Structures are given as C-alpha cells and as structure tokens.
C-alpha positions in Angstrom: -61.4 53.2 -203.2 -60.2 55.2 -206.1 -57.9 58.1 -206.3 -58.6 61.1 -208.4 -55.9 63.0 -210.3 -56.0 66.1 -208.1 -52.2 66.0 -207.8 -50.5 69.3 -207.0 -49.3 70.8 -210.3 -45.7 72.0 -210.5 -44.6 71.5 -214.1 -47.9 70.6 -215.6 -47.2 66.9 -214.9 -48.1 65.0 -211.7 -45.1 64.0 -209.7 -43.7 60.5 -210.4 -44.6 59.4 -206.9 -48.3 60.3 -207.6 -48.2 58.3 -210.8 -46.8 55.3 -208.9 -49.5 55.7 -206.3 -52.2 55.7 -209.0 -50.7 52.6 -210.6 -50.7 50.8 -207.3 -54.3 51.8 -206.6 -55.3 50.3 -210.0 -53.6 47.1 -209.0 -55.4 47.1 -205.6 -58.7 47.7 -207.3 -58.1 44.9 -209.7 -57.1 42.6 -206.9 -60.3 43.4 -205.0 -62.3 42.5 -208.1 -60.5 39.3 -208.6 -60.6 37.8 -205.1 -60.8 34.1 -204.8 -63.4 32.3 -202.7 -62.3 29.4 -200.7 -64.4 26.4 -199.6 -62.2 24.0 -197.6 -59.2 23.1 -199.9 -61.3 24.0 -202.9 -60.9 27.4 -204.5 -62.6 29.1 -207.4 -62.0 32.5 -209.0 -64.9 34.8 -209.5 -66.8 34.6 -212.7 -65.8 38.2 -213.4 -62.1 37.2 -213.2 -62.4 34.3 -215.5 -64.3 36.5 -218.0 -61.5 39.1 -217.8 -58.9 36.5 -218.6 -61.0 35.1 -221.4 -61.3 38.6 -222.9 -57.5 39.0 -222.7 -57.1 35.6 -224.3 -59.6 36.4 -227.1 -58.0 39.7 -227.8 -54.7 37.9 -228.5 -56.0 34.7 -230.0 -59.4 35.4 -231.7 -61.8 32.5 -231.6 -63.2 30.1 -229.0 -61.6 30.0 -225.6 -62.3 26.9 -223.6 -61.6 26.7 -219.9 -61.1 23.8 -217.5 -60.0 23.3 -214.0 -57.0 21.0 -213.8 -54.5 19.8 -211.2 -51.5 17.5 -210.7 -53.0 14.2 -209.5 -50.4 14.1 -206.8 -51.5 17.5 -205.5 -55.3 17.7 -206.0 -55.6 20.6 -203.5 -53.6 22.8 -205.8 -55.7 23.3 -208.9 -55.4 25.8 -211.7 -57.5 26.9 -214.7 -56.4 26.2 -218.3 -57.4 28.6 -221.0 -57.3 26.6 -224.3 -57.0 28.2 -227.7 -55.8 27.3 -231.2 -53.8 29.3 -233.6 -52.4 28.9 -237.1 -49.5 31.3 -236.4 -45.9 30.2 -236.4 -44.3 29.4 -233.0 -42.2 32.6 -232.7 -45.4 34.7 -233.1 -47.3 32.5 -230.6 -44.4 32.8 -228.1 -44.7 36.7 -228.4 -48.5 36.5 -227.8 -48.1 34.1 -224.9 -45.6 36.5 -223.2 -48.1 39.3 -223.8 -50.9 37.2 -222.3 -48.8 36.6 -219.1 -48.1 40.3 -218.9 -51.7 41.3 -219.3 -52.9 38.7 -216.8 -50.3 39.9 -214.3 -51.7 43.4 -214.6 -55.0 42.1 -213.1 -53.2 41.8 -209.7 -54.5 38.4 -209.0 -51.7 37.2 -206.8 -50.8 33.6 -207.7 -50.7 33.8 -211.5 -49.6 30.1 -211.7 -53.3 29.2 -211.2 -54.1 30.5 -214.7 -52.4 28.9 -217.7 -52.6 29.4 -221.4 -52.5 26.4 -223.7 -52.1 27.1 -227.4 -52.7 24.3 -229.9 -51.7 24.7 -233.5 -54.6 24.5 -236.0 
C-alpha cells in the first residue's frame, strides 16, 4: 500500500502530520520488502534485502562486498550476516562511513538490525 501526496493544501506545504505518515508508510513498505523467512530455528533474509544492503555498502565502500552468515558458537540459533569490505581510508573516515552505513541500513525498516554487520578491513 502506498500513499499519494494528495494532502489538503493550506500554506502550499503538506501538514507535518502528513509528512510523518508518508515517512512511516515508506518504512512499512521497506519492511514488507525485507521480510525474513523462517525455517525452524534457521532464518534467511530475502535476496532482495541482501542486495539492498550490498548496494548501500558499495555506495560507501566502493569495491567488492563479500557476505557470510556467522554466529556465536554458543548461540547457533542466533545468526547474522557479515558484509566484508576493505578500505584504504584512515580510521576517522571509516568510522563516519560505518555510522552512515548503520543509518542507511536502519532506514530499510528491517527490524533487528543486529543481524546485519559491517566489517571493514584496512587495505
């Protein structure tokens, strides 16, 4: 379901509540796109979601992005996906880009963001 911008006009700008509703709708649409499928204790994000996160990753860290499913051996039923990249930037720049990555991934509305991790190696 998507909303159109047929908000009542008062001052030429849609009311703030309408903007908030549109923003919420975008997050709901993204969440519907990014649903996880469960098979027993195993879970796996959709290929479309992994591709979206890879695109976000490549936009910030150009080059190859490798992915792998990982877990804490003591909690094998709680896996996550690592997105591996390398960069020759200095650490302060990498930290800014890592923060941006987390912000961009959170905008996808995927729920438990801890299942998606960015790992940056220095090249």
